[in-house]
N, C-alpha and C positions, 0 to 999 in steps of 0.2 A: 053389205052387210060389211061391219067392221072387221081390221085387221085380227082386236082380239078374239073377234067373234069367232072368225075363222081358227084362228087358234086352238079356241077351245073346242072345237070340231075336230080339230087335228089330235088333241089331247084324248079326246073322248075316245074317237075310235082307234086310237094307238093302245087302249088300255084296253081295251074289248076284244081286239084281235092279238096282244098276248095273252089275255085270258084263254081265249079260245087256243091259243098255242100250246099251253099246257092240257088242255082239256084234248085236243085231237091223239095224245099220247103218241108224240111222234111222227105223225099224219099217218097212224094207223087206221086212224077215226074220220073218214071223209067229210064229214058236215062241218064239224068244226072246224078241219085243215082248211078246209073252201072257205068259210068264213072268215078265218084270217088273212088268206091271202088277198081277199075282197078288201076288207076292211083297212088294211095295209096299204093299197092301194087310195081308198077313199082319205085315209089316214094325210097321205102326202099329198095329194090333192089340197085337202082342204090347210095344208103346212103351205104349200105353193101359191096360196091365194091370200094368205097371213104375209107373206113377204112381200107382198107388195107396198105394203104400209108398213112392215114393223122390220127393223134389221136384220139383216140373218140370223148374226150371234146373238143376239137377242131372243130373238123367235126360237131358236132349233132351243136355247141354253132352258129357258122356260117349257116348253115343247118335252126336252128330253128328262129334266129335274121333275117335274109333276108327274111326268111317265113314271118315272123311276120310285116315287113316292108311292105314290095310287097302286102300282103294281104288287110291291111291297107290304102294303097293309093288304091288299085283296090275298097275297099268299099269308099273309099271317091269320088272317080271319077265316078264309074261304077255304083254303088247304092247309091248314095248319103249322104252317110253317113258321118253325122259331127263327130269332136273329140272338146274336149273342152282342154283347155292350159295345164292343169294336163295329160292329157293322150299324148300331143303334145312332153312335156318335156322327159314323159317316153320313148317315141319311141325316141327323140335324142339321148337318153344314151342307149338305144339298137343298134341304130347305131354309137356310139360311141364305143362301146364298139366290134362290131365288125371289125370296122376297127382297133380298138388297136391291137386285138389278131391276122389278116391279115397281117398289116403292120410290128409290131415288133416280134411276137412270134417267138421262134426259139423251140418251140416245134417237136420234131421229135416220131414217129411212131413205 
């Protein structure tokens, strides 16, 4: 499997695990809490596999940036959490950074 496929798996499991953290209500609900813990472990495993071929900084920037954007969207849509203009501008900058790295970086592992 390619490094970017592993990175996609790391991002997906991180997004679901963070959503489960919200649903665990401070770990007072065991099932979502244990699911979050298991998926965080899976996310780190996938990220470690991605880092075999993707440079550390590039992989981590994409993993965290896409995760932030996705969780923000889930919070907005799924949990009815609102953002103000500065927060939305910051999210736009994160998106711009991820796109610049992915489209223009020539970094090698």
